[in-house]
Each structure stands twice: as structure tokens, then as C-alpha cells.
TIMI-2910 file (N, C-alpha, C, CB; in pm, 1 decimal, decimal comma, always signed):
<rs>
+----------+----------+----------+----------+----------+----------+----------+----------+----------+----------+----------+----------+------+
!      n_x !      n_y !      n_z !     ca_x !     ca_y !     ca_z !      c_x !      c_y !      c_z !     cb_x !     cb_y !     cb_z ! resn !
+----------+----------+----------+----------+----------+----------+----------+----------+----------+----------+----------+----------+------+
!  +1084,4 ! +12210,2 !  -1831,1 !  +1058,9 ! +12345,1 !  -1849,0 !   +988,8 ! +12387,1 !  -1711,7 !   +970,1 ! +12371,2 !  -1982,4 !  Met !
!   +886,5 ! +12290,2 !  -1667,6 !   +868,6 ! +12374,1 !  -1530,6 !   +950,4 ! +12410,1 !  -1445,6 !   +801,3 ! +12328,2 !  -1455,0 !  Leu !
!  +1009,6 ! +12360,6 !  -1469,1 !  +1186,3 ! +12354,4 !  -1321,7 !  +1165,6 ! +12498,8 !  -1384,1 !  +1419,7 ! +12226,3 !  -1352,3 !  Leu !
!  +1249,7 ! +12499,1 !  -1496,3 !  +1286,6 ! +12654,4 !  -1541,9 !  +1194,0 ! +12752,3 !  -1505,5 !  +1298,6 ! +12672,9 !  -1692,2 !  Tyr !
!  +1071,1 ! +12759,4 !  -1538,0 !   +948,2 ! +12843,8 !  -1420,3 !  +1013,2 ! +12857,2 !  -1339,7 !   +812,7 ! +12782,0 !  -1355,5 !  Arg !
!   +990,6 ! +12703,3 !  -1244,8 !  +1007,1 ! +12801,4 !  -1066,8 !  +1114,3 ! +12790,6 !  -1022,3 !   +921,9 ! +12756,2 !   -927,4 !  Gln !
!  +1254,5 ! +12817,3 !  -1108,1 !  +1384,8 ! +12832,9 !  -1079,7 !  +1369,4 ! +12977,5 !  -1130,2 !  +1495,7 ! +12727,9 !  -1147,3 !  Ser !
!  +1306,3 ! +13054,7 !  -1217,5 !  +1287,7 ! +13206,5 !  -1172,4 !  +1201,7 ! +13268,4 !  -1116,0 !  +1290,1 ! +13275,7 !  -1246,6 !  Val !
!  +1138,7 ! +13182,6 !  -1040,6 !  +1036,0 ! +13274,1 !   -935,4 !  +1096,2 ! +13278,3 !   -834,6 !   +893,9 ! +13226,7 !   -895,5 !  Lys !
!  +1185,7 ! +13104,9 !   -860,4 !  +1245,9 ! +13138,0 !   -707,2 !  +1362,4 ! +13282,0 !   -701,5 !  +1344,7 ! +12976,9 !   -651,3 !  Val !
!  +1414,8 ! +13263,2 !   -814,7 !  +1534,4 ! +13363,2 !   -827,0 !  +1419,1 ! +13520,9 !   -793,9 !  +1634,1 ! +13349,5 !  -1029,0 !  Gln !
!  +1346,8 ! +13543,9 !   -884,3 !  +1226,9 ! +13649,8 !   -872,2 !  +1237,2 ! +13669,6 !   -711,5 !  +1055,4 ! +13586,2 !   -932,1 !  Arg !
!  +1164,9 ! +13581,9 !   -658,5 !  +1164,5 ! +13647,8 !   -465,7 !  +1319,8 ! +13618,1 !   -435,1 !  +1035,3 ! +13526,7 !   -313,2 !  Ile !
!  +1350,4 ! +13545,0 !   -425,1 !  +1482,3 ! +13608,9 !   -388,6 !  +1525,0 ! +13690,1 !   -419,9 !  +1563,0 ! +13568,2 !   -397,5 !  Asn !
!  +1527,1 ! +13743,3 !   -570,6 !  +1584,8 ! +13930,7 !   -592,9 !  +1449,9 ! +14055,8 !   -513,5 !  +1587,6 ! +13978,6 !   -837,9 !  Ser !
!  +1354,7 ! +13971,0 !   -492,5 !  +1234,6 ! +14072,6 !   -435,8 !  +1320,5 ! +14072,8 !   -276,1 !  +1025,5 ! +13990,1 !   -438,9 !  Glu !
!  +1290,7 ! +13943,7 !   -207,9 !  +1355,1 ! +13940,6 !    -73,7 !  +1475,8 ! +14028,4 !    -48,3 !  +1395,6 ! +13806,5 !    -46,4 !  Ala !
!  +1516,2 ! +13996,2 !   -127,4 !  +1733,4 ! +14092,4 !   -142,5 !  +1703,3 ! +14233,1 !   -130,5 !  +1853,8 ! +14083,6 !   -352,5 !  Thr !
!  +1625,8 ! +14288,9 !   -255,6 !  +1588,8 ! +14434,0 !   -277,3 !  +1505,5 ! +14463,4 !   -175,0 !  +1522,6 ! +14468,0 !   -408,9 !  Glu !
!  +1429,3 ! +14377,2 !    -77,8 !  +1316,2 ! +14453,1 !    +28,4 !  +1446,8 ! +14435,5 !   +139,7 !  +1121,4 ! +14351,4 !    +74,8 !  Arg !
!  +1524,9 ! +14371,3 !   +193,0 !  +1638,7 ! +14356,1 !   +254,8 !  +1732,9 ! +14489,6 !   +313,7 !  +1705,6 ! +14280,4 !   +161,2 !  Ala !
!  +1785,2 ! +14514,2 !   +125,7 !  +1832,2 ! +14615,5 !   +151,5 !  +1761,5 ! +14721,5 !   +144,9 !  +1917,1 ! +14624,6 !    +99,1 !  Ala !
!  +1670,0 ! +14753,4 !    +96,4 !  +1568,5 ! +14917,6 !   +132,7 !  +1529,0 ! +14903,0 !   +305,8 !  +1363,5 ! +14924,7 !    +13,4 !  Glu !
!  +1510,0 ! +14801,5 !   +351,9 !  +1497,2 ! +14755,7 !   +524,2 !  +1625,0 ! +14845,6 !   +545,1 !  +1516,6 ! +14551,3 !   +583,5 !  Gln !
!  +1789,6 ! +14780,9 !   +545,7 !  +1880,5 ! +14805,7 !   +557,9 !  +1907,5 ! +14910,7 !   +545,2 !  +1926,9 ! +14754,3 !   +520,0 !  Thr !
!  +1881,2 ! +15000,3 !   +403,7 !  +1923,4 ! +15132,5 !   +402,5 !  +1804,6 ! +15273,0 !   +495,7 !  +1938,9 ! +15153,6 !   +225,3 !  Ala !
!  +1686,0 ! +15186,0 !   +508,7 !  +1598,5 ! +15279,5 !   +593,3 !  +1646,0 ! +15260,7 !   +739,3 !  +1434,3 ! +15244,9 !   +578,8 !  Glu !
!  +1734,3 ! +15175,7 !   +762,5 !  +1741,0 ! +15132,3 !   +906,9 !  +1864,8 ! +15266,6 !   +922,9 !  +1794,9 ! +14931,4 !   +943,6 !  Leu !
!  +1970,5 ! +15258,4 !   +845,4 !  +2078,7 ! +15388,1 !   +866,8 !  +2078,9 ! +15486,9 !   +838,5 !  +2173,9 ! +15390,4 !   +832,1 !  Glu !
!  +1894,8 ! +15491,7 !   +772,1 !  +1879,7 ! +15679,0 !   +736,5 !  +1827,7 ! +15699,2 !   +947,9 !  +1664,2 ! +15745,0 !   +546,9 !  Arg !
!  +1721,9 ! +15564,1 !   +963,9 !  +1697,2 ! +15617,4 !  +1091,0 !  +1830,9 ! +15588,3 !  +1238,3 !  +1543,6 ! +15543,1 !  +1121,0 !  Thr !
!  +1919,4 ! +15606,5 !  +1176,3 !  +2049,1 ! +15573,4 !  +1249,9 !  +2108,7 ! +15665,1 !  +1245,7 !  +2129,1 ! +15476,3 !  +1213,3 !  Lys !
!  +2099,0 ! +15712,9 !  +1145,1 !  +2131,2 ! +15883,7 !  +1054,0 !  +2079,2 ! +15989,4 !  +1181,6 !  +1994,4 ! +15920,0 !   +861,7 !  Val !
!  +1925,5 ! +15958,3 !  +1117,9 !  +1864,6 ! +16133,3 !  +1181,6 !  +1881,3 ! +16045,1 !  +1304,6 !  +1662,7 ! +16230,6 !  +1137,1 !  Asp !
!  +1898,9 ! +15951,0 !  +1436,8 !  +1882,8 ! +15945,2 !  +1570,6 !  +2009,0 ! +16007,1 !  +1580,8 !  +1854,1 ! +15809,1 !  +1642,7 !  Ala !
!  +2108,1 ! +15968,0 !  +1558,9 !  +2269,9 ! +16082,4 !  +1548,7 !  +2252,4 ! +16183,2 !  +1569,7 !  +2351,3 ! +16111,6 !  +1424,9 !  Ala !
!  +2192,9 ! +16241,9 !  +1430,7 !  +2108,7 ! +16385,2 !  +1447,5 !  +2077,8 ! +16443,3 !  +1501,0 !  +2038,7 ! +16412,0 !  +1430,9 !  Ala !
!  +1922,2 ! +16380,7 !  +1586,0 !  +1821,6 ! +16416,2 !  +1697,1 !  +1921,6 ! +16469,5 !  +1822,8 !  +1719,0 ! +16269,1 !  +1744,2 !  Tyr !
!  +2071,1 ! +16314,8 !  +1817,2 !  +2111,8 ! +16355,2 !  +1960,9 !  +2206,8 ! +16450,1 !  +1950,9 !  +2165,4 ! +16245,0 !  +2047,8 !  Glu !
!  +2282,9 ! +16491,7 !  +1844,2 !  +2351,2 ! +16678,9 !  +1818,2 !  +2302,8 ! +16709,4 !  +1878,0 !  +2346,2 ! +16785,1 !  +1706,2 !  Arg !
!  +2239,8 ! +16773,2 !  +1736,4 !  +2064,2 ! +16914,7 !  +1756,2 !  +1991,2 ! +16890,7 !  +1958,8 !  +1834,0 ! +16809,0 !  +1573,1 !  Ala !
!  +2012,9 ! +16753,0 !  +1974,3 !  +1916,8 ! +16845,8 !  +2115,6 !  +2036,0 ! +16839,0 !  +2279,4 !  +1703,4 ! +16712,3 !  +2167,9 !  Lys !
!  +2179,2 ! +16777,2 !  +2179,5 !  +2275,2 ! +16805,2 !  +2292,8 !  +2292,6 ! +16966,4 !  +2279,1 !  +2429,1 ! +16714,7 !  +2277,3 !  Ser !
!  +2313,7 ! +17062,0 !  +2138,6 !  +2349,0 ! +17181,3 !  +2139,0 !  +2216,4 ! +17255,6 !  +2167,9 !  +2420,7 ! +17215,0 !  +2016,2 !  Val !
!  +2156,9 ! +17170,6 !  +2203,4 !  +1968,8 ! +17286,2 !  +2231,1 !  +2038,2 ! +17288,1 !  +2378,3 !  +1725,5 ! +17178,3 !  +2216,0 !  Tyr !
!  +2035,6 ! +17181,9 !  +2406,8 !  +2063,6 ! +17215,9 !  +2566,3 !  +2149,5 ! +17203,7 !  +2633,0 !  +2008,6 ! +17172,9 !  +2639,8 !  Glu !
!  +2268,1 ! +17251,7 !  +2565,7 !  +2445,7 ! +17360,5 !  +2606,7 !  +2333,6 ! +17523,3 !  +2560,3 !  +2675,5 ! +17313,1 !  +2415,5 !  Ser !
!  +2260,6 ! +17493,9 !  +2454,6 !  +2246,8 ! +17678,5 !  +2496,9 !  +2176,1 ! +17717,8 !  +2532,4 !  +2248,6 ! +17776,6 !  +2429,0 !  Ala !
!  +2072,1 ! +17665,0 !  +2530,0 !  +1985,4 ! +17621,9 !  +2674,7 !  +1989,3 ! +17660,8 !  +2867,6 !  +2015,2 ! +17475,8 !  +2671,1 !  Leu !
!  +2167,3 ! +17578,7 !  +2868,8 !  +2186,8 ! +17602,8 !  +3004,6 !  +2253,3 ! +17698,5 !  +2973,9 !  +2242,0 ! +17508,5 !  +3096,9 !  Gly !
!  +2327,6 ! +17790,2 !  +2869,1 !  +2363,8 ! +17910,5 !  +2863,6 !  +2258,0 ! +17986,3 !  +2893,0 !  +2418,6 ! +17940,8 !  +2754,5 !  Gln !
!  +2128,2 ! +17982,7 !  +2894,3 !  +2091,8 ! +18144,2 !  +2864,9 !  +2034,9 ! +18099,5 !  +3000,6 !  +1981,8 ! +18221,6 !  +2711,9 !  Leu !
!  +1993,8 ! +17960,7 !  +3028,8 !  +1976,4 ! +18016,0 !  +3197,6 !  +2048,5 ! +18099,0 !  +3273,3 !  +1984,8 ! +17924,0 !  +3284,2 !  Glu !
!  +2168,4 ! +18047,1 !  +3277,4 !  +2286,1 ! +18107,8 !  +3313,6 !  +2296,4 ! +18265,5 !  +3302,6 !  +2384,5 ! +18047,3 !  +3235,7 !  Lys !
!  +2292,0 ! +18302,0 !  +3180,5 !  +2310,7 ! +18472,8 !  +3201,0 !  +2167,6 ! +18465,8 !  +3243,3 !  +2355,9 ! +18595,4 !  +3048,0 !  Gln !
!  +2067,1 ! +18390,6 !  +3239,2 !  +1903,1 ! +18433,8 !  +3334,4 !  +1958,7 ! +18503,6 !  +3475,2 !  +1783,3 ! +18255,3 !  +3393,2 !  Leu !
!  +1995,8 ! +18425,3 !  +3501,9 !  +2033,0 ! +18428,1 !  +3643,2 !  +2155,4 ! +18562,2 !  +3662,9 !  +2098,2 ! +18260,6 !  +3685,8 !  Glu !
!  +2183,7 ! +18571,4 !  +3571,9 !  +2315,4 ! +18698,3 !  +3595,1 !  +2225,1 ! +18780,3 !  +3570,8 !  +2468,0 ! +18719,5 !  +3491,6 !  Arg !
!  +2142,1 ! +18777,2 !  +3450,0 !  +2091,6 ! +18944,7 !  +3503,3 !  +1962,1 ! +18970,4 !  +3623,0 !  +2024,2 ! +19030,9 !  +3350,1 !  Leu !
!  +1927,7 ! +18831,7 !  +3628,3 !  +1804,2 ! +18886,8 !  +3775,8 !  +1905,3 ! +18910,0 !  +3870,8 !  +1668,8 ! +18750,3 !  +3857,4 !  Gln !
!  +2022,6 ! +18875,6 !  +3876,8 !  +2113,8 ! +18882,4 !  +3988,2 !  +2206,2 ! +19109,1 !  +3984,9 !  +2263,0 ! +18701,9 !  +3936,2 !  Glu !
!  +2149,5 ! +19124,9 !  +3858,1 !  +2252,6 ! +19207,5 !  +3849,2 !  +2098,3 ! +19349,5 !  +3825,1 !  +2398,8 ! +19155,2 !  +3697,5 !  Gln !
!  +1980,8 ! +19280,3 !  +3827,9 !  +1846,6 ! +19369,6 !  +3828,8 !  +1849,2 ! +19348,9 !  +3958,8 !  +1701,2 ! +19329,7 !  +3744,3 !  Leu !
!  +1827,8 ! +19273,8 !  +4051,8 !  +1851,5 ! +19287,6 !  +4223,0 !  +1937,1 ! +19396,1 !  +4263,4 !  +1923,7 ! +19157,1 !  +4290,2 !  Asp !
!  +2074,5 ! +19415,6 !  +4241,7 !  +2141,2 ! +19481,1 !  +4276,9 !  +2056,8 ! +19579,4 !  +4185,1 !  +2280,0 ! +19446,8 !  +4276,0 !  Arg !
!  +2065,8 ! +19647,1 !  +4076,5 !  +2014,0 ! +19758,3 !  +4069,8 !  +1900,8 ! +19840,5 !  +4156,2 !  +1986,6 ! +19746,6 !  +3970,7 !  Leu !
!  +1794,5 ! +19730,0 !  +4189,7 !  +1675,2 ! +19792,5 !  +4219,1 !  +1711,5 ! +19810,4 !  +4408,9 !  +1521,9 ! +19680,2 !  +4158,9 !  Asn !
!  +1833,2 ! +19755,0 !  +4460,4 !  +1884,2 ! +19764,7 !  +4586,8 !  +1936,3 ! +19929,1 !  +4577,8 !  +2006,6 ! +19640,3 !  +4617,5 !  Glu !
!  +2027,9 ! +19958,3 !  +4484,0 !  +2094,9 ! +20084,8 !  +4460,4 !  +2004,0 ! +20181,2 !  +4436,8 !  +2186,3 ! +20082,8 !  +4355,1 !  Gln !
!  +1910,2 ! +20166,8 !  +4332,4 !  +1785,4 ! +20268,6 !  +4351,2 !  +1686,8 ! +20292,9 !  +4429,9 !  +1723,8 ! +20267,0 !  +4278,6 !  Leu !
!  +1713,0 ! +20179,6 !  +4497,5 !  +1587,0 ! +20176,4 !  +4683,0 !  +1685,5 ! +20257,3 !  +4782,1 !  +1551,5 ! +19951,5 !  +4792,3 !  Ala !
!  +1895,7 ! +20277,3 !  +4773,7 !  +1926,9 ! +20400,2 !  +4790,6 !  +1921,9 ! +20510,0 !  +4733,9 !  +1998,8 ! +20400,8 !  +4807,2 !  Arg !
!  +1931,6 ! +20491,3 !  +4670,6 !  +1956,9 ! +20648,5 !  +4605,0 !  +1771,1 ! +20682,2 !  +4654,1 !  +2013,8 ! +20655,7 !  +4366,1 !  Glu !
!  +1695,0 ! +20676,7 !  +4594,5 !  +1584,5 ! +20679,0 !  +4637,6 !  +1547,8 ! +20805,8 !  +4804,9 !  +1571,3 ! +20513,2 !  +4652,9 !  Gln !
!  +1627,4 ! +20700,7 !  +4912,1 !  +1618,8 ! +20707,4 !  +5024,9 !  +1678,7 ! +20807,3 !  +5028,4 !  +1647,1 ! +20617,7 !  +5094,4 !  Asp !
!  +1792,0 ! +20843,8 !  +4961,7 !  +1873,5 ! +20980,4 !  +5021,4 !  +1874,0 ! +21067,3 !  +4884,2 !  +2059,0 ! +20945,7 !  +5088,5 !  Thr !
!  +1782,1 ! +21018,9 !  +4811,8 !  +1727,3 ! +21174,9 !  +4761,5 !  +1604,8 ! +21190,1 !  +4854,0 !  +1673,9 ! +21189,8 !  +4576,3 !  Ser !
!  +1524,9 ! +21128,6 !  +4913,9 !  +1379,1 ! +21210,8 !  +4990,2 !  +1456,8 ! +21235,4 !  +5105,6 !  +1209,9 ! +21111,4 !  +5029,3 !  Asn !
!  +1571,8 ! +21234,4 !  +5113,0 !  +1654,9 ! +21277,6 !  +5243,8 !  +1709,9 ! +21425,1 !  +5239,4 !  +1786,0 ! +21178,3 !  +5263,0 !  Thr !
!  +1798,2 ! +21391,4 !  +5144,7 !  +1795,5 ! +21553,1 !  +5103,7 !  +1713,3 ! +21679,0 !  +5030,7 !  +1877,1 ! +21558,4 !  +5044,5 !  Leu !
!  +1575,0 ! +21566,7 !  +4997,1 !  +1478,8 ! +21667,0 !  +4970,7 !  +1410,9 ! +21715,2 !  +5044,5 !  +1410,3 ! +21646,2 !  +4903,0 !  Arg !
!  +1421,1 ! +21653,2 !  +5176,1 !  +1360,9 ! +21705,6 !  +5332,6 !  +1481,9 ! +21809,6 !  +5403,1 !  +1334,5 ! +21544,1 !  +5456,8 !  Asn !
!  +1616,3 ! +21764,5 !  +5337,3 !  +1697,2 ! +21888,0 !  +5392,9 !  +1686,3 ! +22013,8 !  +5315,3 !  +1845,6 ! +21857,1 !  +5399,2 !  Gln !
!  +1648,0 ! +22035,5 !  +5204,6 !  +1617,0 ! +22154,3 !  +5098,4 !  +1532,5 ! +22193,5 !  +5216,7 !  +1538,9 ! +22126,8 !  +4922,7 !  Ile !
!  +1401,2 ! +22139,5 !  +5214,4 !  +1286,9 ! +22215,2 !  +5267,1 !  +1299,7 ! +22266,2 !  +5424,0 !  +1161,6 ! +22122,1 !  +5251,9 !  His !
!  +1389,2 ! +22180,5 !  +5463,9 !  +1410,2 ! +22292,9 !  +5595,3 !  +1535,9 ! +22382,0 !  +5628,3 !  +1400,9 ! +22216,2 !  +5723,5 !  Glu !
!  +1581,3 ! +22361,3 !  +5496,6 !  +1735,0 ! +22497,6 !  +5495,7 !  +1605,2 ! +22611,5 !  +5425,2 !  +1948,0 ! +22449,6 !  +5328,2 !  Leu !
!  +1503,8 ! +22581,8 !  +5332,9 !  +1420,9 ! +22708,9 !  +5265,4 !  +1379,4 ! +22774,0 !  +5402,2 !  +1269,4 ! +22663,5 !  +5153,9 !  Arg !
!  +1290,2 ! +22636,0 !  +5513,0 !  +1177,4 ! +22705,9 !  +5576,6 !  +1272,3 ! +22770,9 !  +5695,5 !  +1037,6 ! +22597,1 !  +5629,8 !  Arg !
!  +1375,2 ! +22726,8 !  +5708,7 !  +1502,9 ! +22814,3 !  +5781,8 !  +1571,5 ! +23008,4 !  +5748,1 !  +1638,2 ! +22704,8 !  +5731,9 !  Gln !
!  +1614,5 ! +22957,6 !  +5566,2 !  +1596,5 ! +23101,1 !  +5534,4 !  +1486,7 ! +23189,0 !  +5559,6 !  +1608,4 ! +23112,2 !  +5420,1 !  Val !
!  +1365,2 ! +23117,5 !  +5497,2 !  +1243,4 ! +23225,8 !  +5531,2 !  +1238,0 ! +23274,4 !  +5714,4 !  +1071,2 ! +23132,1 !  +5482,6 !  Ser !
!  +1206,9 ! +23249,6 !  +5762,6 !  +1241,0 ! +23246,5 !  +5927,8 !  +1362,9 ! +23360,4 !  +5947,7 !  +1304,5 ! +23069,7 !  +5986,1 !  Glu !
!  +1439,3 ! +23337,3 !  +5865,3 !  +1563,9 ! +23399,1 !  +5922,3 !  +1515,7 ! +23556,1 !  +5803,7 !  +1755,6 ! +23279,1 !  +5887,5 !  Leu !
!  +1473,4 ! +23519,9 !  +5716,5 !  +1426,3 ! +23660,8 !  +5633,8 !  +1350,2 ! +23762,7 !  +5694,5 !  +1341,7 ! +23632,4 !  +5519,6 !  Glu !
!  +1205,9 ! +23645,6 !  +5780,1 !  +1107,6 ! +23731,9 !  +5837,2 !  +1174,6 ! +23780,3 !  +5997,2 !   +951,2 ! +23640,9 !  +5844,6 !  Arg !
!  +1257,1 ! +23701,7 !  +6039,8 !  +1367,4 ! +23817,7 !  +6145,3 !  +1376,3 ! +23926,3 !  +6082,3 !  +1534,7 ! +23778,9 !  +6175,5 !  Thr !
!  +1493,7 ! +23932,1 !  +6006,6 !  +1567,0 ! +24010,3 !  +5957,6 !  +1481,3 ! +24123,4 !  +5925,9 !  +1637,1 ! +23955,5 !  +5859,7 !  Val !
!  +1389,4 ! +24094,2 !  +5853,8 !  +1268,5 ! +24179,9 !  +5816,5 !  +1206,8 ! +24260,5 !  +5977,0 !  +1135,4 ! +24058,5 !  +5734,4 !  Gly !
!  +1192,4 ! +24182,2 !  +6047,7 !  +1102,6 ! +24233,7 !  +6198,2 !  +1228,4 ! +24327,3 !  +6199,4 !  +1065,3 ! +24101,5 !  +6369,8 !  Glu !
!  +1359,2 ! +24261,8 !  +6244,4 !  +1477,2 ! +24353,8 !  +6308,2 !  +1487,1 ! +24462,2 !  +6244,3 !  +1613,3 ! +24299,8 !  +6309,9 !  Leu !
!  +1539,0 ! +24506,7 !  +6110,6 !  +1469,0 ! +24634,0 !  +6035,4 !  +1345,0 ! +24704,9 !  +6069,2 !  +1440,1 ! +24599,8 !  +5911,3 !  Arg !
!  +1246,2 ! +24667,4 !  +6055,9 !  +1136,8 ! +24728,0 !  +6136,9 !  +1196,4 ! +24830,2 !  +6268,4 !  +1044,2 ! +24595,0 !  +6198,0 !  Arg !
!  +1163,5 ! +24729,8 !  +6393,9 !  +1221,9 ! +24718,1 !  +6488,9 !  +1323,5 ! +24853,2 !  +6473,1 !  +1273,9 ! +24576,7 !  +6498,5 !  Gln !
!  +1424,1 ! +24879,4 !  +6401,8 !  +1543,4 ! +24964,2 !  +6364,1 !  +1448,6 ! +25078,0 !  +6343,8 !  +1647,4 ! +24915,9 !  +6227,8 !  Leu !
!  +1416,1 ! +25046,2 !  +6230,9 !  +1323,6 ! +25242,6 !  +6225,2 !  +1244,4 ! +25278,2 !  +6337,1 !  +1184,5 ! +25271,9 !  +6090,0 !  Val !
!  +1185,3 ! +25192,2 !  +6387,5 !  +1092,3 ! +25245,4 !  +6467,2 !  +1179,6 ! +25277,5 !  +6559,9 !   +978,3 ! +25167,5 !  +6506,9 !  Leu !
!  +1262,2 ! +25233,6 !  +6570,5 !  +1414,6 ! +25301,9 !  +6714,7 !  +1469,7 ! +25417,5 !  +6658,8 !  +1590,9 ! +25182,3 !  +6746,1 !  Ala !
!  +1411,1 ! +25474,6 !  +6536,3 !  +1530,0 ! +25575,6 !  +6446,3 !  +1634,9 ! +25564,7 !  +6416,5 !  +1564,1 ! +25673,2 !  +6480,5 !  Gly !
!  +1648,5 ! +25459,4 !  +6343,3 !  +1824,1 ! +25412,1 !  +6322,7 !  +1783,9 ! +25332,4 !  +6158,8 !  +1909,9 ! +25255,9 !  +6492,1 !  Val !
!  +1887,2 ! +25415,3 !  +6093,4 !  +1873,2 ! +25362,3 !  +5984,5 !  +1951,3 ! +25185,7 !  +5945,9 !  +1923,3 ! +25480,4 !  +5904,9 !  Asp !
!  +1903,4 ! +25127,6 !  +5875,0 !  +1931,5 ! +24984,7 !  +5870,7 !  +2025,3 ! +24968,6 !  +5798,1 !  +1836,7 ! +24902,7 !  +5832,1 !  Pro !
!  +2057,7 ! +25088,5 !  +5697,0 !  +2145,6 ! +25050,2 !  +5533,7 !  +2304,5 ! +25125,7 !  +5647,9 !  +2063,2 ! +25197,3 !  +5305,2 !  Ala !
!  +2286,8 ! +25209,9 !  +5761,4 !  +2422,9 ! +25269,0 !  +5800,0 !  +2475,9 ! +25184,8 !  +5886,5 !  +2422,7 ! +25404,9 !  +5860,2 !  Leu !
!  +2365,2 ! +25090,5 !  +5932,6 !  +2445,3 ! +25005,4 !  +6038,9 !  +2513,9 ! +24859,6 !  +5986,3 !  +2337,1 ! +24968,7 !  +6161,7 !  Met !
!  +2482,9 ! +24855,4 !  +5838,4 !  +2546,4 ! +24796,5 !  +5773,0 !  +2696,4 ! +24858,2 !  +5720,2 !  +2459,7 ! +24767,3 !  +5689,9 !  Gly !
!  +2631,2 ! +24949,4 !  +5737,3 !  +2803,4 ! +25037,5 !  +5660,5 !  +2911,8 ! +25055,5 !  +5807,7 !  +2758,8 ! +25274,0 !  +5575,0 !  Arg !
!  +2830,1 ! +25053,8 !  +5954,0 !  +2875,4 ! +25056,9 !  +6103,5 !  +2979,5 ! +24930,3 !  +6107,5 !  +2734,5 ! +25037,5 !  +6221,6 !  Arg !
!  +2933,4 ! +24830,8 !  +6027,4 !  +2988,6 ! +24696,3 !  +6065,4 !  +3069,1 ! +24628,4 !  +5965,2 !  +2882,8 ! +24606,6 !  +6100,1 !  Asn !
!  +3144,8 ! +24719,7 !  +5850,8 !  +3174,7 ! +24723,8 !  +5755,0 !  +3300,0 ! +24769,4 !  +5813,5 !  +3097,0 ! +24781,7 !  +5663,9 !  Thr !
!  +3312,8 ! +24911,0 !  +5860,7 !  +3367,6 ! +24989,9 !  +5865,2 !  +3488,3 ! +24940,1 !  +5958,0 !  +3289,5 ! +25088,1 !  +5889,0 !  Asp !
!  +3416,5 ! +24880,7 !  +6101,7 !  +3428,9 ! +24790,4 !  +6227,0 !  +3537,7 ! +24737,1 !  +6141,8 !  +3293,4 ! +24682,4 !  +6290,9 !  Asp !
!  +3490,0 ! +24593,7 !  +6107,6 !  +3578,5 ! +24515,7 !  +6025,5 !  +3775,3 ! +24600,9 !  +5957,7 !  +3450,7 ! +24484,6 !  +5882,2 !  Leu !
!  +3707,7 ! +24723,6 !  +5870,1 !  +3803,4 ! +24734,5 !  +5790,0 !  +3960,7 ! +24821,8 !  +5916,5 !  +3723,8 ! +24837,6 !  +5637,6 !  Glu !
!  +3869,5 ! +24864,8 !  +6014,5 !  +3960,1 ! +24900,2 !  +6145,1 !  +3999,3 ! +24763,0 !  +6177,8 !  +3879,2 ! +24982,0 !  +6282,2 !  Glu !
!  +4017,7 ! +24677,5 !  +6170,7 !  +4050,8 ! +24584,5 !  +6248,7 !  +4156,7 ! +24502,1 !  +6185,4 !  +3940,6 ! +24515,9 !  +6285,6 !  Gln !
+----------+----------+----------+----------+----------+----------+----------+----------+----------+----------+----------+----------+------+
</rs>
């Protein structure tokens, strides 16, 4: 009977040891699966990160080109604005000159309106 009890006890110990070993093996397999999944996720993440970094670099280069273009266009705009101001100044000066010439014609007794007709008639005769 003692032998029987010891045999049962040994079987139970062996069974528990086998069960623990199976649990440890299952846990080890889960760890391997988790590690493989982690490595795949890490690889996908690193690939996506690399693509985003390249895209960011392309966008930065495009931004730099646009900033350069904007600076050139602003320079052109300033140049044109300055030319417009100069032309307006010249037009004002010419208007003053024309006004002064008309005043001088009137003082000299010449009708400025007739002067315009004479020039037109002279052009038509040619």
C-alpha cells in the first residue's frame, strides 16, 4: 500500500512537472510569436517612418523653392511698383508742362484748341 501511495505521488509529481513544462513551452511559444509580431511591427513602423522622412525632405525642398520664387516675384513687384511711381511722376510733370504751355499760348493770344486742329490738318494734308 505504501508503494502504491508513493507510486501515485510520483505520478502526480510527474504529471504536475509535465503540465508545468507544457505551460512553460506554451509560454515560450507565445513569447516567440509576440517577438516575431513585434519585429514585423517594428519593421513596418521603421519603413513608414523612413517614407515620411523622405516626404518631409521633399516638402522642405519644395518650400525652399517656393520661398525663392516668392522672393524673386516680390523683387519684380517692387521694381514694377517703382516704375509705376516714376511713370506717374513723369505724367504729372508732363501735365504741368502742358498746362504751362497752354497758359503761355493763352498769354500770347493763341487759342490752344486751334493749335490742336492745325496739327491735325497738317497731318491730313500729308
